[in-house]
SEKEVO-704922 format. One record per residue (C-alpha): x, y, z; residue in one letter; chain. Coordinates in nm, 4 decimals. Layout:
BEGIN
+----------+----------+----------+------+-------+
!     east !    north !       up ! resn ! chain !
+----------+----------+----------+------+-------+
!        X !        Y !        Z !    A !     A !
...
+----------+----------+----------+------+-------+
This chain:
BEGIN
+----------+----------+----------+------+-------+
!     east !    north !       up ! resn ! chain !
+----------+----------+----------+------+-------+
!  13.8822 !  -9.9984 !   1.4102 !    M !     A !
!  13.6606 ! -10.2887 !   1.2758 !    R !     A !
!  13.5352 ! -10.3442 !   1.6208 !    R !     A !
!  13.4412 !  -9.9851 !   1.6595 !    L !     A !
!  13.2556 !  -9.9958 !   1.3238 !    C !     A !
!  13.0636 ! -10.3226 !   1.4372 !    N !     A !
!  12.9618 ! -10.1526 !   1.7673 !    M !     A !
!  12.8250 !  -9.8348 !   1.5662 !    K !     A !
!  12.6407 ! -10.0701 !   1.3455 !    L !     A !
!  12.4917 ! -10.2515 !   1.6260 !    L !     A !
!  12.3886 !  -9.9338 !   1.7961 !    K !     A !
!  12.2118 !  -9.8075 !   1.4962 !    N !     A !
!  12.0291 ! -10.1513 !   1.4453 !    Q !     A !
!  11.9150 ! -10.1077 !   1.8178 !    L !     A !
!  11.7951 !  -9.7615 !   1.7602 !    R !     A !
!  11.6162 !  -9.8756 !   1.4411 !    S !     A !
!  11.4451 ! -10.1364 !   1.6252 !    K !     A !
!  11.3453 !  -9.9132 !   1.9028 !    E !     A !
!  11.1983 !  -9.6649 !   1.6631 !    K !     A !
!  11.0047 !  -9.9434 !   1.4928 !    G !     A !
!  10.8653 ! -10.0686 !   1.8120 !    A !     A !
!  10.7719 !  -9.7072 !   1.9290 !    L !     A !
!  10.6190 !  -9.6367 !   1.5856 !    G !     A !
!  10.4064 !  -9.9707 !   1.5964 !    S !     A !
!  10.3016 !  -9.8807 !   1.9415 !    L !     A !
!  10.1905 !  -9.5173 !   1.8377 !    M !     A !
!  10.0190 !  -9.6667 !   1.5302 !    M !     A !
!   9.8270 !  -9.9158 !   1.7598 !    A !     A !
!   9.7386 !  -9.6318 !   1.9894 !    S !     A !
!   9.6266 !  -9.4226 !   1.7019 !    L !     A !
!   9.3934 !  -9.6968 !   1.5713 !    I !     A !
!   9.2393 !  -9.7485 !   1.9127 !    V !     A !
!   9.1830 !  -9.3743 !   1.9612 !    I !     A !
!   9.0254 !  -9.3502 !   1.6150 !    V !     A !
!   8.8231 !  -9.6634 !   1.6602 !    T !     A !
!   8.6869 !  -9.5378 !   1.9931 !    S !     A !
!   8.6013 !  -9.1859 !   1.8470 !    V !     A !
!   8.4354 !  -9.3532 !   1.5526 !    T !     A !
!   8.2241 !  -9.5792 !   1.7851 !    C !     A !
!   8.1317 !  -9.2982 !   2.0078 !    L !     A !
!   8.0269 !  -9.1044 !   1.7046 !    G !     A !
!   7.7997 !  -9.3980 !   1.5911 !    I !     A !
!   7.6397 !  -9.4103 !   1.9219 !    D !     A !
!   7.6010 !  -9.0225 !   1.9331 !    Y !     A !
!   7.4468 !  -9.0135 !   1.5997 !    S !     A !
!   7.2039 !  -9.3077 !   1.7111 !    H !     A !
!   7.1124 !  -9.0975 !   2.0244 !    L !     A !
!   7.0478 !  -8.7787 !   1.8289 !    V !     A !
!   6.8179 !  -8.9779 !   1.5964 !    A !     A !
!   6.6089 !  -9.1282 !   1.8822 !    V !     A !
!   6.5908 !  -8.7924 !   2.0472 !    R !     A !
!   6.4505 !  -8.6435 !   1.7234 !    T !     A !
!   6.1987 !  -8.9207 !   1.6920 !    Q !     A !
!   6.0974 !  -8.8654 !   2.0487 !    L !     A !
!   6.0759 !  -8.4861 !   2.0093 !    R !     A !
!   5.8364 !  -8.5230 !   1.6924 !    N !     A !
!   5.6205 !  -8.7583 !   1.8817 !    A !     A !
!   5.6070 !  -8.5302 !   2.1883 !    A !     A !
!   5.5168 !  -8.2325 !   1.9663 !    D !     A !
!   5.2441 !  -8.4185 !   1.7710 !    A !     A !
!   5.0950 !  -8.5478 !   2.1037 !    A !     A !
!   5.0900 !  -8.1958 !   2.2647 !    A !     A !
!   4.9205 !  -8.0457 !   1.9715 !    L !     A !
!   4.6628 !  -8.3077 !   1.9580 !    A !     A !
!   4.6009 !  -8.2726 !   2.3237 !    G !     A !
!   4.5727 !  -7.9003 !   2.2881 !    A !     A !
!   4.3223 !  -7.9415 !   2.0153 !    E !     A !
!   4.1124 !  -8.1734 !   2.2213 !    Q !     A !
!   4.1487 !  -7.9448 !   2.5270 !    L !     A !
!   3.9443 !  -7.6825 !   2.3285 !    L !     A !
!   3.6387 !  -7.9040 !   2.2639 !    K !     A !
!   3.6694 !  -8.1854 !   2.5316 !    A !     A !
!   3.8998 !  -8.1047 !   2.8270 !    P !     A !
!   3.8118 !  -8.4303 !   3.0262 !    D !     A !
!   3.9709 !  -8.6425 !   2.7377 !    T !     A !
!   4.2689 !  -8.4274 !   2.6188 !    C !     A !
!   4.5249 !  -8.6091 !   2.8404 !    V !     A !
!   4.4195 !  -8.9625 !   2.7126 !    A !     A !
!   4.3968 !  -8.8350 !   2.3581 !    H !     A !
!   4.7628 !  -8.6926 !   2.3726 !    A !     A !
!   4.8940 !  -9.0217 !   2.5223 !    E !     A !
!   4.6976 !  -9.2197 !   2.2363 !    K !     A !
!   4.8711 !  -8.9999 !   1.9833 !    V !     A !
!   5.2141 !  -9.0541 !   2.1438 !    A !     A !
!   5.1699 !  -9.4169 !   2.1274 !    A !     A !
!   5.0934 !  -9.4064 !   1.7478 !    L !     A !
!   5.4766 !  -9.2918 !   1.6922 !    N !     A !
!   5.7855 !  -9.4982 !   1.6903 !    L !     A !
!   6.1305 !  -9.4268 !   1.8404 !    A !     A !
!   6.4309 !  -9.6460 !   1.8142 !    D !     A !
!   6.1906 !  -9.9151 !   1.6672 !    G !     A !
!   5.9478 !  -9.9117 !   1.9467 !    Q !     A !
!   5.5897 !  -9.7852 !   1.9985 !    N !     A !
!   5.5878 !  -9.5097 !   2.2476 !    L !     A !
!   5.3592 !  -9.6866 !   2.5033 !    Q !     A !
!   5.4118 !  -9.6358 !   2.8709 !    D !     A !
!   5.6003 !  -9.9506 !   2.9783 !    S !     A !
!   5.7332 !  -9.8291 !   3.3168 !    G !     A !
!   6.0803 !  -9.9935 !   3.2449 !    D !     A !
!   6.2187 !  -9.8528 !   2.9181 !    T !     A !
!   5.9482 !  -9.5952 !   2.8115 !    I !     A !
!   5.7495 !  -9.3393 !   3.0107 !    S !     A !
!   5.4878 !  -9.1084 !   2.8559 !    V !     A !
!   5.3128 !  -8.8603 !   3.0704 !    V !     A !
!   5.0568 !  -8.6068 !   2.9551 !    A !     A !
!   4.9324 !  -8.3297 !   3.1895 !    E !     A !
!   4.6641 !  -8.0721 !   3.1452 !    M !     A !
!   4.6666 !  -7.7149 !   3.2618 !    T !     A !
!   4.2946 !  -7.6229 !   3.2674 !    P !     A !
!   4.1670 !  -7.3011 !   3.1014 !    P !     A !
!   4.1263 !  -6.9926 !   3.3129 !    T !     A !
!   3.9642 !  -6.6565 !   3.2543 !    T !     A !
!   4.3098 !  -6.5232 !   3.1489 !    T !     A !
!   4.4566 !  -6.8220 !   2.9698 !    H !     A !
!   4.3131 !  -7.0915 !   2.7313 !    V !     A !
!   4.5097 !  -7.3705 !   2.9088 !    G !     A !
!   4.7730 !  -7.6133 !   2.7767 !    K !     A !
!   4.8945 !  -7.9766 !   2.7503 !    V !     A !
!   5.2283 !  -8.0858 !   2.8433 !    T !     A !
!   5.3713 !  -8.4179 !   2.7163 !    V !     A !
!   5.7066 !  -8.5643 !   2.8794 !    T !     A !
!   5.8415 !  -8.8695 !   2.7199 !    I !     A !
!   6.1444 !  -9.0511 !   2.8665 !    E !     A !
!   6.3167 !  -9.3540 !   2.6984 !    M !     A !
!   6.6102 !  -9.5733 !   2.7803 !    V !     A !
!   6.8006 !  -9.6144 !   2.4608 !    A !     A !
!   7.0506 !  -9.8993 !   2.4118 !    K !     A !
!   7.3859 !  -9.7893 !   2.2711 !    N !     A !
!   7.5395 !  -9.9826 !   1.9867 !    L !     A !
!   7.9110 !  -9.9599 !   2.0491 !    I !     A !
!   7.9498 !  -9.7864 !   2.3925 !    A !     A !
!   7.8892 ! -10.1231 !   2.5813 !    P !     A !
!   8.2555 ! -10.2110 !   2.5059 !    M !     A !
!   8.3388 !  -9.9050 !   2.7331 !    F !     A !
!   8.0797 ! -10.0172 !   3.0227 !    A !     A !
!   7.8126 !  -9.7810 !   2.8787 !    R !     A !
!   7.5212 !  -9.9926 !   2.7646 !    E !     A !
!   7.2320 !  -9.7375 !   2.7911 !    K !     A !
!   7.1356 !  -9.3670 !   2.7999 !    D !     A !
!   6.8160 !  -9.2021 !   2.9050 !    K !     A !
!   6.6640 !  -8.9377 !   2.6941 !    I !     A !
!   6.3971 !  -8.7071 !   2.8025 !    R !     A !
!   6.1896 !  -8.4622 !   2.5984 !    V !     A !
!   5.9075 !  -8.2193 !   2.6943 !    V !     A !
!   5.6626 !  -8.0579 !   2.4540 !    A !     A !
!   5.4027 !  -7.8020 !   2.5587 !    V !     A !
!   5.1075 !  -7.6869 !   2.3517 !    A !     A !
!   4.8240 !  -7.4483 !   2.3998 !    G !     A !
!   4.5658 !  -7.2276 !   2.2319 !    G !     A !
!   4.7023 !  -6.9579 !   2.0228 !    A !     A !
!   4.3793 !  -6.7532 !   1.9868 !    G !     A !
!   4.0972 !  -6.7275 !   1.7205 !    Q !     A !
!   4.1960 !  -6.7656 !   1.3519 !    I !     A !
!   4.1731 !  -6.4823 !   1.1039 !    V !     A !
!   4.3141 !  -6.6931 !   0.8141 !    K !     A !
!   4.3036 !  -7.0659 !   0.7204 !    T !     A !
!   4.5767 !  -7.2362 !   0.5732 !    F !     A !
!   4.5801 !  -7.3937 !   0.2183 !    Q !     A !
!   4.3539 !  -7.7172 !   0.1865 !    N !     A !
!   4.1836 !  -7.6499 !   0.5207 !    I !     A !
!   3.8488 !  -7.4876 !   0.4386 !    A !     A !
!   3.5779 !  -7.6691 !   0.2599 !    F !     A !
!   3.4801 !  -7.4719 !  -0.0707 !    P !     A !
!   3.1288 !  -7.3814 !   0.0562 !    L !     A !
!   3.0439 !  -7.0360 !   0.2059 !    A !     A !
!   2.7644 !  -6.9863 !   0.4419 !    V !     A !
!   2.5722 !  -6.6640 !   0.5135 !    S !     A !
!   2.5635 !  -6.5408 !   0.8774 !    L !     A !
!   2.2231 !  -6.3674 !   0.8429 !    D !     A !
!   2.0323 !  -6.4999 !   0.5323 !    A !     A !
!   1.7527 !  -6.7372 !   0.5831 !    L !     A !
!   1.7848 !  -7.0782 !   0.4012 !    P !     A !
!   1.4357 !  -7.1846 !   0.2841 !    Y !     A !
!   1.1907 !  -7.0796 !   0.0239 !    T !     A !
!   0.8431 !  -7.1234 !   0.1610 !    I !     A !
!   0.5664 !  -7.0999 !  -0.0880 !    T !     A !
!   0.2148 !  -6.9980 !   0.0399 !    T !     A !
!  -0.1088 !  -6.8873 !  -0.1138 !    K !     A !
!  -0.2520 !  -6.5469 !  -0.0601 !    E !     A !
!  -0.5862 !  -6.4599 !  -0.2101 !    Q !     A !
!  -0.5313 !  -6.7496 !  -0.4558 !    G !     A !
!  -0.1822 !  -6.6311 !  -0.5661 !    K !     A !
!   0.1474 !  -6.7951 !  -0.4837 !    A !     A !
!   0.3619 !  -6.6229 !  -0.2386 !    K !     A !
!   0.7335 !  -6.6760 !  -0.1559 !    E !     A !
!   0.8999 !  -6.5899 !   0.1687 !    T !     A !
!   1.2113 !  -6.6956 !   0.3350 !    A !     A !
!   1.2099 !  -6.9297 !   0.6290 !    G !     A !
!   1.4236 !  -7.1738 !   0.8359 !    G !     A !
!   1.6997 !  -7.1141 !   1.0828 !    I !     A !
!   1.9907 !  -6.8959 !   0.9844 !    S !     A !
!   2.3401 !  -6.9377 !   1.1049 !    L !     A !
!   2.3059 !  -6.6336 !   1.3284 !    L !     A !
!   1.9931 !  -6.7850 !   1.4987 !    E !     A !
!   2.1693 !  -7.1065 !   1.5408 !    A !     A !
!   2.4677 !  -6.9347 !   1.7204 !    I !     A !
!   2.2393 !  -6.7483 !   1.9572 !    N !     A !
!   2.0126 !  -7.0636 !   2.0089 !    G !     A !
!   2.0286 !  -7.3644 !   2.2125 !    D !     A !
!   2.0570 !  -7.6578 !   1.9721 !    N !     A !
!   2.3149 !  -7.5055 !   1.7315 !    K !     A !
!   2.1541 !  -7.6643 !   1.4328 !    V !     A !
!   2.0776 !  -7.4791 !   1.1013 !    F !     A !
!   2.0295 !  -7.5547 !   0.7432 !    S !     A !
!   2.2335 !  -7.4510 !   0.4413 !    I !     A !
!   2.0407 !  -7.4129 !   0.1235 !    C !     A !
!   2.2548 !  -7.4131 !  -0.1901 !    I !     A !
!   2.0046 !  -7.4767 !  -0.4566 !    N !     A !
!   1.7436 !  -7.2036 !  -0.4650 !    S !     A !
!   1.7144 !  -6.9143 !  -0.7014 !    Q !     A !
!   1.4953 !  -6.7275 !  -0.4771 !    T !     A !
!   1.6205 !  -6.7732 !  -0.1113 !    Y !     A !
!   1.9462 !  -6.9409 !  -0.0099 !    K !     A !
!   2.2272 !  -6.8912 !   0.2469 !    N !     A !
!   2.5077 !  -7.0946 !   0.0968 !    G !     A !
!   2.7159 !  -7.1179 !  -0.2182 !    A !     A !
!   3.0182 !  -7.2911 !  -0.3375 !    F !     A !
!   3.3254 !  -7.0847 !  -0.3662 !    T !     A !
!   3.6632 !  -7.0861 !  -0.5282 !    S !     A !
!   3.8072 !  -6.9130 !  -0.2180 !    M !     A !
!   3.9525 !  -6.6280 !  -0.4358 !    T !     A !
!   3.7979 !  -6.3629 !  -0.6525 !    T !     A !
!   3.8206 !  -6.5904 !  -0.9525 !    K !     A !
!   3.5444 !  -6.8245 !  -1.0890 !    D !     A !
!   3.5737 !  -7.1982 !  -1.0024 !    A !     A !
!   3.4957 !  -7.4254 !  -1.3088 !    N !     A !
!   3.3186 !  -7.7597 !  -1.2567 !    A !     A !
!   3.6303 !  -7.9740 !  -1.2727 !    N !     A !
!   3.8031 !  -7.7815 !  -1.0073 !    W !     A !
!   3.4997 !  -7.7880 !  -0.7759 !    L !     A !
!   3.4739 !  -8.1495 !  -0.8206 !    K !     A !
!   3.8335 !  -8.2129 !  -0.7344 !    D !     A !
!   3.8195 !  -7.9635 !  -0.4375 !    A !     A !
!   3.5135 !  -8.1264 !  -0.2859 !    I !     A !
!   3.6867 !  -8.4645 !  -0.3279 !    A !     A !
!   3.9966 !  -8.3435 !  -0.1611 !    Q !     A !
!   3.8064 !  -8.1824 !   0.1122 !    G !     A !
!   3.6502 !  -8.5273 !   0.1810 !    L !     A !
!   3.9698 !  -8.6948 !   0.1673 !    G !     A !
!   3.9226 !  -8.8791 !  -0.1572 !    L !     A !
!   4.2165 !  -8.9726 !  -0.3692 !    E !     A !
!   4.2657 !  -9.1833 !  -0.6871 !    G !     A !
!   4.2742 !  -9.1628 !  -1.0698 !    D !     A !
!   3.9310 !  -8.9961 !  -1.0835 !    K !     A !
!   4.0334 !  -8.6968 !  -0.9019 !    Y !     A !
!   4.3161 !  -8.4448 !  -0.9744 !    D !     A !
!   4.5110 !  -8.2975 !  -0.6790 !    P !     A !
!   4.4041 !  -7.9255 !  -0.6383 !    V !     A !
!   4.5105 !  -7.6686 !  -0.4062 !    T !     A !
!   4.2210 !  -7.5128 !  -0.1979 !    I !     A !
!   4.3573 !  -7.1554 !  -0.1434 !    P !     A !
!   4.3913 !  -7.0071 !   0.2078 !    S !     A !
!   4.1439 !  -6.7174 !   0.2944 !    A !     A !
!   4.1528 !  -6.4529 !   0.5502 !    A !     A !
!   3.8891 !  -6.2372 !   0.7254 !    I !     A !
!   3.8299 !  -5.9423 !   0.4847 !    G !     A !
!   3.9061 !  -6.1182 !   0.1636 !    D !     A !
!   3.6671 !  -6.1324 !  -0.1291 !    D !     A !
!   3.5701 !  -6.4700 !  -0.2508 !    I !     A !
!   3.3731 !  -6.5660 !  -0.5595 !    F !     A !
!   3.0354 !  -6.7536 !  -0.5203 !    L !     A !
!   2.9567 !  -7.0019 !  -0.7912 !    T !     A !
!   2.6034 !  -7.1640 !  -0.8577 !    N !     A !
!   2.8034 !  -7.4978 !  -0.8229 !    G !     A !
!   2.5366 !  -7.7329 !  -0.9910 !    V !     A !
!   2.8215 !  -7.9825 !  -1.0324 !    A !     A !
!   2.8941 !  -7.9658 !  -0.6686 !    G !     A !
!   2.5231 !  -8.0241 !  -0.5829 !    Q !     A !
!   2.5042 !  -8.3340 !  -0.8033 !    K !     A !
!   2.8468 !  -8.4706 !  -0.6684 !    Q !     A !
!   2.7508 !  -8.4313 !  -0.2928 !    L !     A !
!   2.4067 !  -8.6022 !  -0.3668 !    A !     A !
!   2.5594 !  -8.9519 !  -0.4299 !    D !     A !
!   2.8006 !  -9.1838 !  -0.2577 !    D !     A !
!   3.0868 !  -9.1910 !  -0.1559 !    P !     A !
!   3.0476 !  -8.8097 !  -0.1220 !    F !     A !
!   2.7184 !  -8.8165 !   0.0792 !    A !     A !
!   2.8609 !  -9.0899 !   0.3180 !    S !     A !
!   3.1747 !  -8.8955 !   0.3779 !    L !     A !
!   3.0075 !  -8.5707 !   0.4286 !    L !     A !
!   2.8122 !  -8.7140 !   0.7108 !    M !     A !
!   3.0641 !  -8.9404 !   0.8781 !    D !     A !
!   3.1101 !  -8.7169 !   1.1780 !    G !     A !
!   3.4136 !  -8.5248 !   1.0543 !    R !     A !
!   3.4563 !  -8.1522 !   1.1171 !    T !     A !
!   3.4363 !  -7.9023 !   0.8273 !    F !     A !
!   3.5535 !  -7.5541 !   0.8161 !    V !     A !
!   3.3744 !  -7.3081 !   0.6044 !    M !     A !
!   3.3967 !  -6.9238 !   0.5414 !    P !     A !
!   3.1127 !  -6.6911 !   0.6663 !    V !     A !
!   2.9819 !  -6.4125 !   0.4534 !    I !     A !
!   2.6812 !  -6.1755 !   0.5198 !    S !     A !
!   2.3754 !  -6.1216 !   0.3118 !    G !     A !
!   2.2368 !  -6.3115 !   0.0246 !    D !     A !
!   2.5034 !  -6.5333 !  -0.1315 !    P !     A !
!   2.4190 !  -6.4326 !  -0.5054 !    A !     A !
!   2.5700 !  -6.6494 !  -0.7703 !    F !     A !
!   2.8564 !  -6.5314 !  -0.9816 !    N !     A !
!   2.9391 !  -6.2480 !  -0.7489 !    Q !     A !
!   3.2020 !  -6.1711 !  -0.4724 !    T !     A !
!   3.1337 !  -6.1568 !  -0.1087 !    R !     A !
!   3.3553 !  -6.0509 !   0.1745 !    K !     A !
!   3.4651 !  -6.3131 !   0.4349 !    V !     A !
!   3.3672 !  -6.1980 !   0.7859 !    I !     A !
!   3.4761 !  -6.5218 !   0.9850 !    G !     A !
!   3.4745 !  -6.8906 !   0.9759 !    F !     A !
!   3.2838 !  -7.1725 !   1.1241 !    V !     A !
!   3.3256 !  -7.5279 !   1.2064 !    T !     A !
!   3.0348 !  -7.7711 !   1.1571 !    V !     A !
!   2.9456 !  -8.1475 !   1.1274 !    V !     A !
!   2.6756 !  -8.2172 !   0.8790 !    F !     A !
!   2.3875 !  -8.4324 !   0.9847 !    E !     A !
!   2.1449 !  -8.4458 !   0.6948 !    G !     A !
!   2.1083 !  -8.4079 !   0.3155 !    I !     A !
!   1.7812 !  -8.2995 !   0.1372 !    T !     A !
!   1.7514 !  -8.3460 !  -0.2417 !    K !     A !
!   1.5356 !  -8.1788 !  -0.4936 !    N !     A !
!   1.3220 !  -8.3705 !  -0.7509 !    Q !     A !
!   1.6220 !  -8.3754 !  -0.9861 !    A !     A !
!   1.8416 !  -8.5676 !  -0.7278 !    G !     A !
!   2.0611 !  -8.2588 !  -0.6603 !    Q !     A !
!   2.1428 !  -8.1609 !  -0.2974 !    V !     A !
!   1.8913 !  -7.8900 !  -0.1912 !    L !     A !
!   1.9930 !  -7.8247 !   0.1674 !    T !     A !
!   2.2395 !  -7.9691 !   0.4149 !    L !     A !
!   2.1652 !  -7.9990 !   0.7881 !    T !     A !
!   2.4643 !  -7.8699 !   0.9965 !    A !     A !
!   2.5595 !  -7.8519 !   1.3643 !    R !     A !
!   2.7935 !  -7.6023 !   1.5167 !    L !     A !
!   3.0872 !  -7.7625 !   1.6892 !    V !     A !
!   3.3960 !  -7.6387 !   1.8674 !    D !     A !
!   3.7152 !  -7.7355 !   1.7032 !    A !     A !
!   4.0815 !  -7.6325 !   1.6631 !    A !     A !
!   4.1798 !  -7.5482 !   1.3116 !    V !     A !
!   4.5207 !  -7.4998 !   1.1496 !    P !     A !
!   4.5396 !  -7.1101 !   1.0758 !    G !     A !
!   4.6838 !  -6.7760 !   1.1518 !    L !     A !
!   4.5642 !  -6.6396 !   1.4871 !    P !     A !
!   4.4960 !  -6.2704 !   1.5377 !    G !     A !
!   4.2403 !  -6.0039 !   1.6264 !    S !     A !
!   3.9005 !  -6.0493 !   1.4476 !    L !     A !
!   3.8018 !  -5.7822 !   1.2005 !    A !     A !
!   3.4897 !  -5.6040 !   1.2858 !    T !     A !
!   3.1761 !  -5.6118 !   1.0410 !    T !     A !
!   3.0378 !  -5.2909 !   1.1685 !    G !     A !
!   2.7179 !  -5.4640 !   1.3039 !    V !     A !
!   2.7702 !  -5.5240 !   1.6776 !    S !     A !
!   2.5250 !  -5.8245 !   1.6689 !    A !     A !
!   2.7324 !  -5.9966 !   1.4078 !    W !     A !
!   3.0698 !  -5.9147 !   1.5720 !    D !     A !
!   2.9319 !  -6.0729 !   1.8961 !    A !     A !
!   2.8036 !  -6.3690 !   1.7149 !    A !     A !
!   3.1139 !  -6.4247 !   1.5085 !    I !     A !
!   3.3328 !  -6.4039 !   1.8154 !    A !     A !
!   3.1380 !  -6.6988 !   1.9820 !    K !     A !
!   3.1962 !  -6.9426 !   1.7017 !    V !     A !
!   3.5325 !  -6.8359 !   1.5413 !    E !     A !
!   3.7486 !  -7.1333 !   1.5381 !    P !     A !
!   4.0647 !  -7.1307 !   1.7503 !    Q !     A !
!   4.4031 !  -7.2594 !   1.6520 !    T !     A !
!   4.6889 !  -7.4228 !   1.8582 !    V !     A !
!   5.0582 !  -7.3934 !   1.8578 !    K !     A !
!   5.3750 !  -7.5230 !   2.0361 !    L !     A !
!   5.4707 !  -7.3386 !   2.3393 !    L !     A !
!   5.7792 !  -7.5359 !   2.4148 !    Q !     A !
+----------+----------+----------+------+-------+
């Protein structure tokens, strides 16, 4: 009887040991599985982060190339690749190295039915963090972005337009002559309309004349703009920041909107001095709303389009305020809402606006 009990006890002990060993084996296997899944999750998250960085870089490069395509097609490919190289992915600059990074930009030229597009393809060999333990050291990631023209804008986004409106047809100058011993004032100079239809695309914007003028500062809304807001808006439009200027929002504007025109004496004084004058003429492109007729102060005028210019000269009056700005029409892509241009009802104006209305670009893929 005692021997039978001892045998049963021995069997129970053996079974207990077997269960313990099996449990330890299962626990060890579970730890290996959990560790492996965790490691693979870390590498997967790393690859997703790198892909996102590559996607952002490709999108930015394609958009930059598409903008360049609208004004200088021969340089759009190089410009796209340059913008891509300014970005980082997995801690590396995205410059074509031939081994681990490949950046290729291609241009599809514009045709009579298509404005063209720029395609940017980026490939990168990313090193895994944990997967080398499982004989997978690297993974290749490939992204493709395509951007092209979206059409002419009918509305600018916030903080895009410079708060200065220019008339399409008004003449800028006041010319004083004598007729039979009496002073006679007439309009002179080249209007925006004449510059659009001319050869050199240069015109003047007079903003400080009580008799004849073709430009006026604007709030971009139907409300008046006070001197402080105008000062800060001009500073923001020129890229100035600091304690001297408060951040403001330059409202969006659409073709057909009414905008208020102000006499803008503060703006005339501001643009006359540095750093404003230097920044105004440093070659950057400015977007301005276009109106028609005489830009009478303290009244509203309807936006009939937009124009992109670079400023090439400043003329001051005796008081040291800006009298006229010399501007040159340029082609440029502008962030905005594309659509069909509204008609002004004057065929010559409609044709002229269609020639200079800025285009915008968008991602196609």
